[in-house]
Phi, psi and omega in degrees: 000131182272132178249119179276127179254126180300141183301335180303325181287329175289322176296320178297322178294319178295320177298320179300318178299317182295315183288337172297315179298312179296322180295323179299325179285334186293328183253354183297331183300329179298333179276350183266346186302306182292313179300320179293324176296319182288323184278318186251349183077014180289139177288164178295330177293322179296313177296325179298331177297313179297318179294321180296316177299317178304312185289320180293316178293326174305314180288319182292330182287329190304308182295325178288330176297317179298320178291322178294326175299319178297331184269315188248349179099159184294316186299312184295318180295317182295314180296316178300320180294319179297323178292325175296317178297318178301313181294317182293313179294325179292316181288336179297331181294342184253013184291147173223354178223154186296328181294331178290324175295320178297318182291314184284297183283320183290306188276302186291308181294320179299317179293316180297315179293324179296323178293340180249023182287187182296341173298319177299313180296323179295322179294315178299315180299317182294328181282319191261347184231129170259340176234161178063028182295320179298317179296314181296319176300317177298319179296317181290324175296320178297323177296319177298317180294321178301317177295324183291324189245326187296330181272354183300313178300322179294312180294324177297319178296319178297317180299316184286330185257336183231003181085160188291334180295328178295324180293315180292326175297319178299319178297319179298318181292322179296316179297320180295320180293329181284344186296306181294326179296321178299316181296323183284323188271323189290147165227148188284330186203149177304327181297337177300333180249011181071027183249159169270153171302151181301125179087357181279142180278335183230157176291138179245121178293153179291130178298146177290146177302135182259116177289165178071050183301317181295319179296320180295317179297318179293321181295318178294326176297313181297319181292313182289330182292349177277356183250149177295318181304326179300314183289328175293316178295317179296320180295316179295320182286332173297320177293323176301312180296320180298322185269359177238277180304317188296315183248312186291309185285336182265320191245353184299313182299319178292319179295318178295323177297326176299332179266010177091006180277130178300148182299322179297321178294317178298320178296327178293324176297316176298326178293323176299316177303318181295318180296315179293329177305322179302313179295313183297321183287318177297318178298322179295320176298318178297316179294325181296329177289347189237338184231171181295119179297331179297314180289326176299315179300314181301318180293319181298313182293322179298312181292325178296318179299319179298318180295318180292330180298327182268349186301317182304328181279353183260347182281134180206182181289339179228161181284121177259162181305324180298324180290326177295317177299317177300314182300319180292313182295314180296323178297322178294331186259342193305298183252010178296343180288341187292308182302314179292330178292315176299317180298319179293322178298317178289324181293320185274322190247004171064227186298333179272012185300323182295317180289322176298320176299327176299318178290324175297322177294330175300316177299321177304313184284329175296315176300319179296316182296320180296318181284328175300317177287312181296325178296319177295319178295317180299320179294320179294324184278314187261349180074013182203155177262002188304314182296329181291318179298316181294320177297320178296323177297319178296320177298321179296323176298320176295321179299322178297320179294318180296317182297321181292343182268355184289125176224150175290130183297143179281126179302138179267144179294145181296000000 
């Protein structure tokens, strides 16, 4: 018996492959901190500058990427972003000065990954799916997380056995290999194939290309910035970035190494977080289709803060049961914030929700970049990451309060 699969699911699968590649680059920098310190004598703060530039550009690129997709199409934007990642990861292998690391990994890889961030996935989901959007968003977020963590043990092993340049070369080759496949599989809109979006009752014509992508992204920022919900969403997502990308993905391996834990073992703990993330993110997408995304966000931030509060007492030279419990709990909560945040952006800002989410994601990366830099400085000054973990827990408590205050603005009479 033949089972027809709607083309939207194949497009979602291709999107998942792309975000896996981008995700693998997002966490690789955490494995480079110690090798770069050993080879060049660079402080953790110096490496943190490159990571911070990467994360900030990652965030700044996202809203313009969504607007560029509206102007030039999904395929062209995706292929261009993959080529930027290839160039950035490739040139990183030849660095001999810190500014070169900032240019290659910070600028090129950060811009390429930002163009393929969850804003990109949200745009694809909004175009190809009229139903199951929460589930698809959860699946694509899980793919990003899979890329971020599942490859960490492999890359850590490569770093320890073949040096860090072999790992960055591998990332460049993977991004390059995904480029032609992306061009062949992707289509910009269901109407290109005479199809309706999955779950749609009626055929939807393909929107006309919108010129002035940068102007449109800026205009939506100005319009949304006049509302309270935008700043609440931006504040919560900045805290999300600070407590995940900023400290966990950038400094966990280094912090565990301070306690005598081998880097490969620390990377395996992060991989456990990544595997559980898949479950947590898909479950969060399912829950977002059924419950209030505002209340879900508040619960996620509260529980994440509690887990981070206990982390300093769980780090040791070997993995203890308490650290495994932390990895599972943090994994369930880590990227679970994405589906309800995307849902709130579309609920509050309508058709411009994907681009507004891009600006909210910018706040996420700014928060991540500040803590990536600040965490390195704190470690250099105090000789420990303990204060950084506790500060991140306090920020999560604030994020829970901000999330509970998000309301759709009441329309004002003309």
